[in-house]
N, C-alpha and C positions, 0 to 999 in steps of 0.2 A: 501493500499499499503505500501511495507515495507521500509527501509530508503535507500537502496541500489538502489531500482526504480525509488522512490524520486530524489534522488542526481542527476541523470543521465535527469531524466523526466526535473526538474529545469530547468536544465543547456539548454536542449532543447526547454523546454516554451519559457527562454528567450531571448536564439537567433531567434528563432520565433517574438521576438516582438523587435525584432533591440536591446537589451543589450545584448552583448558577456563578458565570463569574460577577464581580465586584460589583454592588449596584452604588455605584462611584460618579455615573452621569456622562463613561467615555463610552467611546465609541472603539471596537478594534475592526481592523480591516486585514484581511487572509485573502491568498490568493481564493480563484474557482477550485472547489475540489476536481471537477469534470467539465469538458468543453459548457457540457448541457448545463450542470447548475450553475448558477450565481444564483443572489438576492439579497435579502436583509434578517434577519433573526433582531427580536427585540426581546429584555427578558427586564425583569424588573429596574430600573433605572441603567440599564447595559446594554447594546444593542453594537452585533455584530454584521459587518459586512464583507460578503465574499463573493469577490469581483476582481478580475484581470482588468482592473484599472489606476491611474497615479491618485496614490493616497493620496498626494497634498489635495490634489482637484478632489478628490472626494470630501475632504476634512470642511475644505473651502466651501463646498455645497454644502454640508453639512450645519455651517456656522450659518450661513446665507437662508439654509431653509425657515431657521427660528429661530428664536430666542432662547426657546426652552431645550436644552440637550437630552433633555429627558425625552422628549418627542419626534426631532426632529427628524430621525431616521425612517420612521412614518407617515413623513407630511408630503401631500401631495407635491407639492415647490421640488423637495426634496426626490422621492421616488420618479416624477414628469422630467427631471435635469440628468438620472440614469437610464431611463427610457432614449431618451434622445440622444446621452452621448455612445447607448451601444446597440442602439438598434431593435432592443429587443422591447419588448411590453410583460407589465402586470397583471393579472386578472386580479386578485385581489386580494385583500390582507388577511388572511387565513388567523384561525387561532390553532395552537399547532398543541396539541394533548397527546400523550404516551401512556403505555399499560404495561401493568410486564404479564410473560407467557405465564400461561394456567398450564398444567400436567392434563394426559387422558384426552380423551374423545371431545368432541364440541359436542354433545347431544343436538346435534339436529338436523338432520336428513340431507347432506349436499351430495351433489353430482358433480364431479374435475369437468368442467368443460372446456373446449378449444373452439373462442369465437370472433375471431379480431374484428369481426361488422360489427359486434356490440357498441352502440357509443359509450358506453362508461369502458371497455376493454379497449379500445379504439382511443380515449383520453389516457387512458393508464400507460399504453405504449411509448405514445408521446413525452412521458415523467418519468416514468419504471423501469429498469431493466427486470428478467428472469418475472415475468408476470405470471400469475399463476390465477384458473377463473372458478370459483364454485358456481353451482345456480342450486338453490332452494325452491322449493312454489313460491312463486310471487315475488322473489330476490335475489340479488347475486352480492358475491363476496368478493372483492379481488385484493392479490398480494401482489406488491413488486418493492423494489429496492429501488427509491428517489433519492433524494439529496444524500450525498458523502455516505450512501451503501447503506441509509436505512433499510429497516423491512417498513412499508404501511400497510396500510389496509382501506378501503374505498369500500363502500357499500350502496349498494342502491334498491328501494322496495317497491313494489308495484302499489299506483293510488290507492286500489281496492282494496288493498289487503292491509293498508295502515291500520296502526291503534292497535294492532293483533300482541306487538311483542316482538315481532321478527325482525326490525330493525335492533333490537337491544342483542337479540339471539347472533344476530350474522357479525354484529362488534364484537361479543366474546366468544364467538367461532374462530372469531381474524387471532382471539390470545392464543389461543389453543393452536393452531395450525402453524403460525410463525417458527423458522426454525430459530428464531432468535431470541435472546433474553427480556427483549422488547418488543414491541410494534408501537405504530406511530400511525396520528389520524391527524387531519386537515378537517377544520369547518368551518364555513365562511361564517363571523359571527349574526351575521342578519338570519341566520339558517336557525333558527332556535332549534326547532325541531331535531334536527343534528346534533346539535348541542347539547340535546338534552338528552337522547339515543346514546350519544360514547361516553359522555358523563356516566348516565345508569348503567354502562355496559365496565366502567371502572378506571375508564381514560380521566386523568389527571393533567390538565392548562399547564404547562409550562412557560406560555410565551407567545408571540405572534410571528407571521412569518408574509412577505413577499415577494414571491419567485420573480426571477427577470426571465421568462423565458423566449426564447430564441424565434425568428420568425420564419 
């Protein structure tokens, strides 16, 4: 594993254990872990920018974005500066959550499928490697390696079977199926239903994340 991957992965692994960067209002700037993965992580009073750009330019844009260094890295002016500079785009600012792996069977009927045309699968392949997909009656669970090789989960539940606990069951199943000690998931803060589902399945909020996606 190269040093760039290790630096970002180490920060994420520590956050999964509840050990965070110092809440001193500063920003850590790192190289991208891979050509695909670039973005910003925001923890309590500390940000991490992982991007192959001039650190002095990044710090100047942070200073110009806001008078409050605690929020500068997630403000529209700073993220807009990054997208203009890199030609990438930001889909959204996500809530970043993590959960410990669980032993044993997922306890829900799942069948592994290979359907690259499924919208959730196609999206996962854009952001993740080693993608695996399982289908349940009325839902889909996706696992794959995202930023710095972390294992990430995403779920999809059909509208006509919502409010029956399937989302929580799928999110919990990801904890059984992950090959790693933890599994990560991102939720848009405005998608309150998704936030509630993952937290009900034991996922802990650790910060916010804005990924810079290549066009």
